[in-house]
N, C-alpha and C positions, 0 to 999 in steps of 0.2 A: 492845444490845452495850455490852460494858464500853468506859468511854471515849468513849463516844458521846452527845451531848447532843441529846436528840430537843424539838423547839420545840413548845410545847403547840398544840393546834388552834386555829385562830381569830387566832392572834397575828399581828401586823401585819410586813408583808414591809419590812424595811430599805430605806431610801431610795427608796420606790415614787414612781413618776413622776419620778424624777432620774436622772442620768446618773452613774455610779459607776464609780471605779477605771479600769483598762487591762486588756484592751479594753474598750472603751465599750460599755454595754449599757444599753438603756433600758427599764425595766420599767414597761409600761403595761396597760391594761385588755386589751388583746386579746394582750399577752404571758403574761397570767396562765393557768393551767389552766382548761378549759372549764367545770369545776362552779362557778368562780366568778361566771360569767355567767348572766344571768336565761334561761329557756328560750326567750323569744320573740325575744331578741337574737341566740342561738345559730341559732335557726331562719331568722331574715333573712340572716344571713351565709351559712348553708349554700345558700338559695336564690338570692342575686344578689351576694353578695361584700360586703365591706364599702365605704363610701363612699371610704375612703381608696385601697384597691386599684383601683377602677374611674375615680378622678380623677386617678390618676398619670401616665399615659402619654398625651401629647397626639396629635390626630389632625389630618391635613390636611384641608383643604376637600373634598377629592375623595372622601375616604372614606366622605361620608356623603351626597352628591348623590343626589337621588333622582328619578325620572320616573313619574308616574302618567299611564295613558290611560283616558279614558272614553268612550263612545258615548253620543250624546244622542239620547235617545227622546222619544216623545210625551209620556210623564209626567215629562219633567224640562222640559217648555216650557210657556209661557202661551198662551192662545187663538190668539194670533198667530203662533205655531208658533215663537219666538225661546226659547233657554233663560233659565231663570229665575234672577234675580241670587242668590236664596237658596240655589239649588243648587250654583252656583259657589262661594260662600261655605262650603258645607259641604265641597266637595271639595278647595278651599284648604287648609282647615282639616287635613284629613286627609293632604294633600301634605306641608304643614309639619311635621306630627307625625312623618312617616316619616323625616325627614332630621333631627329633632331625636333621635327615639328612636335611630337608628343612630349619631350621633355620642356621645351619653351613655351607650348602652348601659343605659337607664334609663327607668322610666315617665316621661312627662310631661304636663303639665296645659297647657292653654292659658290664658295670663295675660291678653294683650292681641291686638286687631288695630290697628294703627298707621294703615294706609292701604290703600284699596282703591280701584280705577278701572277702569271698564267702558270699553274704547276702542271695540270692534267688537262688534256682534251675533253671536250663535252660532244656527245655524239647526238643526232637528231633520234629523238623517242627517250632521252633522258630527261628526267625531271631536276630543275636547278634550285636548290635551298639558299636564299640569301639572309643571313642573320647579321643583325645591326644593334650596335650599342654606342651610347655616348661615352667616351673616354675621359674626356676633362672639359670643363666650361671655364673660358677666361672672363670676358666683360661683356664684349656683344656678340663674341664668337666661341664656337664649340668644335672639338674633336670628335668626329665618329668613326668606327672602326667597323667594316664590312668584311663578313667572312663568307665565302661562297663554297658550297657542296654539290658536287652532282651524285644523283642517284640512279642507279639502273634500275629499271620497272620490272624486269624480270627476277633479276637475283636480289635486289633490295640493297646492294651493295653500295656504300658513299664513298666518295672521295673529297678531298680538300683541294677545289681547283684554282681557287683564287682567293687574295685579300687585298684590301684598300683602306687608304686612311683620307677621310675627307674634311674639310672646314667648311663649316656652314656658319652663315651670319644672321642674325634674327632682326627683322625689319618690321616696322608698322604698316599701315594701310597706304602712307605717302612715302615708302621706301627709306625713311630715315632709320637708321641703327637702333635698338633698343636693348636695355639690359637683360641680360638671362639669368632666370634664378640658378642657385649654386647646386652642384651634384654631390649627393652624398656616396661616398665609397665605404663600403663595409669589409669587403674581403680582401685577402691579401693579393688575389688576381686583379680585383679591380683597383687596388692602391698601386701595382705595377703599372698597369695600363694608363694610370694617372701621370704616376712619374714620366713614363716614355713618351706620354703626350705633351709634356713640358719640354723634353728637349728636343722632340721634333719641331715643337714652334719656335725655339731659339734658332735652329738651323734654317727654317721658312725665314723669319725675320731677317737673318744675316744675308740669306741669298737674294730676299728683297731689296735691302740696303745695297749690295753691290750692283744689282741692276740698276737701281736710281743712280748712283755714282757715275755708272759708265754711260748713261743715257745724257747725264749733265755733261760729261767730258767730250 
């Protein structure tokens, strides 16, 4: 058209990545036309949304609390008729991942298991109840606490049999770390768990640093 200047294809956009004028507009890669992104990047964002979109809105602890129930069968037990500790750990990992998935709306991988105790034996025929909740979110990782109870199907009696703290890392489809939405803590118990999780993380990081120093020496 007469009087209209046409920008050559491939020319650089002015002020890309900076805020310009009024109203304020931020030109970022996500604001550019789709043809400027790689096909893999577009596919990932269509399938699961960008990390920025998923990490914006905080969630309360109650939104991701999970409960898993398992019947203890003979193939879960040792020759004495008691539940195998390894099977309990397997179920604890799954129960923890449920809460982590529900909070982050993202695939997660298990990074560490800090602490597990076995308080009371579980027998064949008992029902095992595993309750999990997110204790604290950091940047790309979160701590999940899992409590395990056994229930006698005849008497209905419940016993606290195990507890564990697990750390999960959120990843995208390419297994890159991604940010996790913040956690909203409301009750005094949730605030206590939040504080304790921070202390446990300091211990984990200190242990990791000592291990790396030993490996380098």
